[in-house]
FILOVO-596090 format. One record per residue (C-alpha): x, y, z; residue in one letter; residue number from 1. Coordinates in steps of 0.02 Angstrom, whole numbers. Each point is the difference from the previous one (the first is absolute). Layout:
R      x      y      z tifi kolfi
R      X      Y      Z    A   NUM
...
END
This chain:
R      x      y      z tifi kolfi
R   -547   1046  -1819    M     1
R    170    -62     61    L     2
R     87     21   -167    N     3
R    148    117     26    G     4
R    -39     30    184    K     5
R    143     11    124    R     6
R    -38   -123    139    V     7
R    105    -30    156    T     8
R    -29   -162     95    V     9
R     49     10    183    F    10
R     37   -171     74    V    11
R      1    -24    187    T    12
R     46   -145    113    G    13
R   -139   -127     -9    G    14
R     -6   -176    -69    I    15
R   -112     62   -141    A    16
R    150     94    -70    A    17
R     27   -147   -118    Y    18
R   -160     51    -92    K    19
R     71    173    -33    S    20
R    117    -67   -134    A    21
R   -151    -58   -101    D    22
R    -85    166     38    L    23
R    146     97    -75    V    24
R     -4   -111   -154    R    25
R   -186     28    -24    R    26
R     16    189     14    F    27
R    136     -4   -133    I    28
R   -107   -111   -111    K    29
R   -141    128     17    A    30
R    117    132    -71    G    31
R     61     85    159    A    32
R    179     50     37    E    33
R     38    -75    170    V    34
R    127     35    135    R    35
R     15    -85    169    V    36
R     46     52    177    A    37
R     21   -127    140    M    38
R     20      0    187    T    39
R    146    -96     76    K    40
R   -128   -123     71    S    41
R    -71    -32   -173    A    42
R    175    -51    -57    C    43
R     -9   -145    124    E    44
R   -143    -74   -104    F    45
R     51     45   -178    I    46
R    160     70    -73    Q    47
R     11    174    -82    P    48
R     85    -81   -149    L    49
R   -165    -83    -47    T    50
R    -85    169    -16    F    51
R    150     77    -86    Q    52
R     -6   -132   -137    V    53
R   -188     17    -21    L    54
R     -9    190      2    S    55
R    167     36    -88    K    56
R     33    131    135    H    57
R    103      6    159    N    58
R   -100    -41    155    V    59
R     -1    128    142    L    60
R     38    -85    166    V    61
R    109    120    100    D    62
R    -46    182     32    T    63
R    183     50     -1    F    64
R     55   -100   -151    D    65
R     15    151   -114    E    66
R     67    -56   -169    K    67
R    -38    162    -93    D    68
R     74    157     78    A    69
R   -119    112    -97    E    70
R   -159    -64     85    V    71
R    -62    -59    169    V    72
R    -52   -177    -44    S    73
R   -159    -20    102    H    74
R    -64    175    -43    I    75
R     42    -28   -183    N    76
R   -100   -163      4    L    77
R   -145     85     89    A    78
R     -6    137   -132    D    79
R     12   -128   -141    W    80
R   -145   -106     64    T    81
R   -175     17    -75    E    82
R    -71   -145    100    L    83
R     66    -74    161    A    84
R    -47   -180     39    V    85
R     46    -67    173    I    86
R     -9   -189    -15    A    87
R     11    -85    117    P    88
R    -41    135    126    A    89
R     43    -67    173    T    90
R    -75     64    161    A    91
R    167     87     29    N    92
R     -1    105   -160    I    93
R   -185     38     20    I    94
R     37     69    174    A    95
R    145    104    -67    K    96
R   -102     72   -143    M    97
R   -145     41    115    A    98
R    111     93    122    N    99
R    128     82   -113    G   100
R    148   -105     56    I   101
R    146     -3   -123    A   102
R    140   -112     62    D   103
R     42   -106   -153    D   104
R      5     24   -188    V   105
R   -180    -58    -28    V   106
R    -84    105    135    S   107
R    109    150    -44    T   108
R    -41     -9   -185    T   109
R   -185    -25     34    L   110
R     -4    154    110    L   111
R     62    103   -148    A   112
R   -119    -73   -131    I   113
R   -143    106    -64    T   114
R    -66   -130   -125    A   115
R   -147   -117     37    P   116
R     39   -141    121    R   117
R    -69   -176     -8    L   118
R     29    -91    164    I   119
R    -12   -190      1    V   120
R     -3    -64    180    P   121
R     66   -177     29    A   122
R     25    -71    174    M   123
R    -65   -122    130    N   124
R   -186     17     34    Q   125
R     26     46    184    H   126
R    123    137    -48    M   127
R   -124     64   -130    L   128
R   -143      2    126    E   129
R    101     86    135    N   130
R    -84    167     42    P   131
R    163     92    -31    A   132
R     15    -70   -177    T   133
R   -182     36    -36    Q   134
R     19    178     64    A   135
R    153     24   -110    N   136
R    -91    -66   -154    I   137
R   -145    118     35    S   138
R    124    142     15    K   139
R     77    -40   -169    L   140
R   -172     -7    -81    E   141
R    -41    169     76    N   142
R    161     66    -79    F   143
R    -76    -49   -168    G   144
R    107   -155    -28    Y   145
R    -77   -158    -73    T   146
R     13   -154    111    V   147
R    -44   -169    -75    L   148
R    -97   -129     99    E   149
R    111   -150     40    P   150
R    -53   -171    -62    D   151
R    -56   -142    112    T   152
R     87   -168    -15    G   153
R    141   -111     61    F   154
R    125    107     96    L   155
R    187    -31     21    A   156
R    -34    -47    181    E   157
R    -92   -155    -58    G   158
R   -183     45     26    Y   159
R   -139     86    -94    E   160
R    -26    184     28    G   161
R    -11    174    -72    K   162
R    161     90    -44    G   163
R     63    -79   -161    R   164
R     69    117   -132    M   165
R   -119      3   -151    P   166
R     66    -79   -158    E   167
R    107    111   -113    P   168
R   -130      7   -138    E   169
R   -128     70    123    S   170
R    124    131     61    I   171
R     39     57   -178    V   172
R   -187     15    -35    N   173
R    -23    103    157    S   174
R    145    111    -51    A   175
R    -83     35   -167    Q   176
R   -164     44     84    L   177
R     90    117    119    L   178
R     83     91   -146    L   179
R   -168     14    -90    I   180
R    -76     73    158    E   181
R    140    125     24    K   182
R      5     56   -182    T   183
R   -122    145    -14    T   184
R     11     38   -187    N   185
R    -60   -165    -71    L   186
R   -130     31   -138    P   187
R   -137   -108     79    L   188
R     29     57    179    K   189
R   -168     14     88    G   190
R    -94    -88   -141    K   191
R   -103   -158     16    K   192
R     24   -128   -138    V   193
R   -109   -154    -23    L   194
R     65   -142   -108    V   195
R    -81   -163    -55    S   196
R    101   -150    -57    A   197
R    -11   -181    -54    G   198
R   -127   -106    -91    G   199
R   -163    -22     94    T   200
R    -67   -176     30    R   201
R   -183    -44    -26    E   202
R    -52   -160     88    R   203
R    -85   -143    -91    I   204
R      2   -113    153    D   205
R    111    -13    155    P   206
R    149    -67   -100    V   207
R    -16     82   -172    R   208
R     -7    178    -63    Y   209
R     11    108   -156    L   210
R    148    118    -10    T   211
R    131     70   -120    N   212
R    189      7    -23    E   213
R     32    159    100    S   214
R    137    -21    131    S   215
R    -27    169     85    G   216
R    181     54    -28    K   217
R    -46    162    -88    M   218
R   -124     53    133    G   219
R    118    -42    142    H   220
R    138     97    -88    S   221
R   -114    152    -14    I   222
R    -41    -11    185    A   223
R    186     -3     42    E   224
R     38    145   -117    A   225
R   -140    105     75    A   226
R     67    -37    174    R   227
R    175     54    -52    D   228
R    -72    162    -72    L   229
R    -72     41    171    G   230
R   -181    -56    -14    A   231
R   -104    -90    129    K   232
R    -41   -157    -98    V   233
R   -137   -130     12    T   234
R     21   -155   -107    L   235
R   -153   -108    -33    V   236
R     70   -160    -73    T   237
R    -60   -167    -64    A   238
R    180    -53    -26    S   239
R     99   -126    102    K   240
R    158    108     -8    L   241
R     88     55    158    E   242
R    -77    159     71    Y   243
R    105    159    -26    P   244
R     68     74    161    F   245
R    -70    168     55    G   246
R   -160    -26    -99    V   247
R   -171    -39     73    E   248
R    -43   -161    -91    T   249
R   -174    -75     -7    I   250
R    -18   -174    -77    P   251
R   -156    -38   -102    V   252
R    -56   -140   -114    S   253
R   -148     45   -110    S   254
R    -47    154   -100    A   255
R   -143     41    117    R   256
R    116     -8    151    E   257
R    122    115    -88    M   258
R   -136    124    -43    Q   259
R    -66      3    178    E   260
R    171     40     74    I   261
R     48    128   -133    I   262
R   -162     98      9    M   263
R     16     19    189    K   264
R    154    111    -18    D   265
R    -37     75   -170    F   266
R    -68    167     61    D   267
R    158     40    100    T   268
R    125    -59   -130    T   269
R    103    114   -113    D   270
R     62   -126   -129    I   271
R    -75   -169    -44    V   272
R     97   -125   -105    V   273
R   -104   -147    -60    M   274
R    140   -118    -49    A   275
R    -99   -155     47    A   276
R    -60   -118   -135    A   277
R   -180    -10     57    V   278
R   -101   -147    -65    S   279
R   -137     61   -116    D   280
R   -115   -145     46    Y   281
R    -37   -115    147    R   282
R   -101   -161     15    P   283
R   -182     43     31    K   284
R    -13   -143    124    H   285
R    142    -55    113    Q   286
R    -14   -179     62    A   287
R     25    -23    188    D   288
R     81   -169    -30    H   289
R    124    -70   -127    K   290
R    -85    -33   -166    I   291
R     26   -182    -45    K   292
R     46    -60   -173    K   293
R   -140    -81   -100    T   294
R    -19    -66   -177    E   295
R    -98    156    -48    D   296
R     76    165    -57    D   297
R     13    130    136    L   298
R    -76    169    -38    Q   299
R     41    152    108    I   300
R   -114    150    -18    L   301
R     96    163     18    L   302
R    -60    173     52    E   303
R     89    166    -16    E   304
R    108     66    140    N   305
R     -9    182     56    P   306
R    106    119   -103    D   307
R    104     78    139    I   308
R     94    123   -111    L   309
R   -159     64    -84    A   310
R    -87     18    168    T   311
R    142    109     64    M   312
R      3     98   -163    G   313
R   -182     46     24    N   314
R     23     47    184    Q   315
R    169     87      1    K   316
R     16    182     45    N   317
R    180     43     51    K   318
R     75   -172    -29    Q   319
R    126    -34   -139    F   320
R    -53   -166    -72    L   321
R    123   -116    -87    I   322
R    -56   -159    -86    G   323
R     94   -139    -89    F   324
R    -38    -83   -166    A   325
R     82   -168    -29    A   326
R    -25    -39   -185    E   327
R     62   -123   -130    T   328
R    -43    102   -157    D   329
R    -62    174    -52    R   330
R     76     67    160    V   331
R    -18    185    -38    E   332
R   -180    -14    -62    E   333
R    -58    -97    152    Y   334
R     96    107    124    A   335
R    -71    164    -69    K   336
R   -174    -74      4    G   337
R     22    -54    180    K   338
R     64    173     49    L   339
R   -161     81    -62    I   340
R   -120   -138     49    R   341
R     62    -17    179    K   342
R     23    190     24    K   343
R    178    -31     61    A   344
R    136    133      4    D   345
R    133   -119    -64    M   346
R      6   -172    -78    I   347
R    161   -101      3    V   348
R     -4   -126   -142    A   349
R    114   -144    -37    N   350
R      6   -143   -123    D   351
R      3   -153    111    V   352
R     43   -113   -146    S   353
R    176     72     -5    K   354
R    136   -107     73    E   355
R     73    136    111    H   356
R   -163     79     59    A   357
R   -163    -40     87    G   358
R    -50   -137    119    F   359
R    126    -89    111    N   360
R    147     98    -70    K   361
R    124    105     99    D   362
R      9    127   -142    T   363
R   -133     98    -91    N   364
R    -25    114   -150    E   365
R   -151    117      5    V   366
R    -84    145    -89    I   367
R    -83    136    105    I   368
R   -158     77    -72    F   369
R    -82    159     64    Q   370
R   -137    110    -73    T   371
R     67    139   -113    N   372
R    179    -58     20    K   373
R    119    -96   -110    N   374
R     30   -181     52    P   375
R    157    -30    103    I   376
R     95   -158    -43    H   377
R    102    -73    144    I   378
R    130   -120    -68    E   379
R     38   -167     80    T   380
R     58     20    180    K   381
R    -22    -88    165    S   382
R   -177     13     66    K   383
R     66    104    146    K   384
R     73    127   -121    E   385
R   -157      2   -106    V   386
R   -105     26    157    A   387
R    100    154     47    K   388
R    -14     70   -177    D   389
R   -189    -22      2    I   390
R    -18     91    166    L   391
R    115    142    -52    L   392
R   -106     27   -156    E   393
R   -156      0    109    A   394
R     79    130    115    I   395
R     39    113   -149    K   396
R   -181    -12    -58    S   397
R    -69     36    174    I   398
R    109    154     14    Q   399
R    -70     64   -164    Q   400
R   -181    -18     55    I   401
END
């Protein structure tokens, strides 16, 4: 979402200004083109040269330092900006923005910006809680600007409190969510997408379980791709991976837990992607204590788990249902059979025996099968790229229905 975006970071005079250098670096790493404007007070904490080196652009500090006679620098920057990030945002700049005061290069440029604004307050807790500051923040929110909640932690004054600037990674994530929210032409805007991920775990006793090799990377990538395409996403995951930002994530363990959560939201969902590797069987009896080793062989009686994909296939009305087939041989035969048997709209098949595809890999190679359509072969790519390709193919099919 940030790739190619023109982002201006406005740095004001708080101790948290040192974090802004890392923030600029992270925006650039995410693909954004970044420029920086600073107040004179911010220059007391960190030098403009730092941001110039990081951004590869001159840093705007003085309203009247006009290096290019053909443009007015602060208006030119305002017109260039597609996302304005004020970090740290002191009580002073918040007051200026709320009341239309333009008496330095940052406040003047911000007054001329029409792009979305992400305001990141950072200050002493008592300054933050002051009624004037709270009134100014409310004013900015009423203007339609996005104001992040400050973190709680150890403050520069030497005590715990609320007012810390969130970490740069969190700010970049919030910026991406803001751009998704403000972009009205995303193909999944207004759609609800439900994704399952990870290998379910079926308990034998309190310390042992049956599972499989699935890491959940493909399912998590699909949830992220659906989010970036504008959808409201729910991820039901049995994986231990970090939860994607901006996605409602519900952790589960067993197949029955996964089915219970998924079926609750099924009726109101537009697209369901069953990327989870659901255990076909579970122990018929689960011991309530650790099973001790004996000289005899241990036999575990298994019973079949619910078939979540088939259940949804039989109950779907408007939903577009995508299933996965992880195979080690006869991939096309098994995938086509699963497509018909489960009454799915799409089956994404992959050969998990391949070195560059399948479980626990960062890349994947898949074939998409749909009824009355030729198979679509997606060559080896990162799982994030494959996830986007799968969803774009699903969108094409939905539009043809």
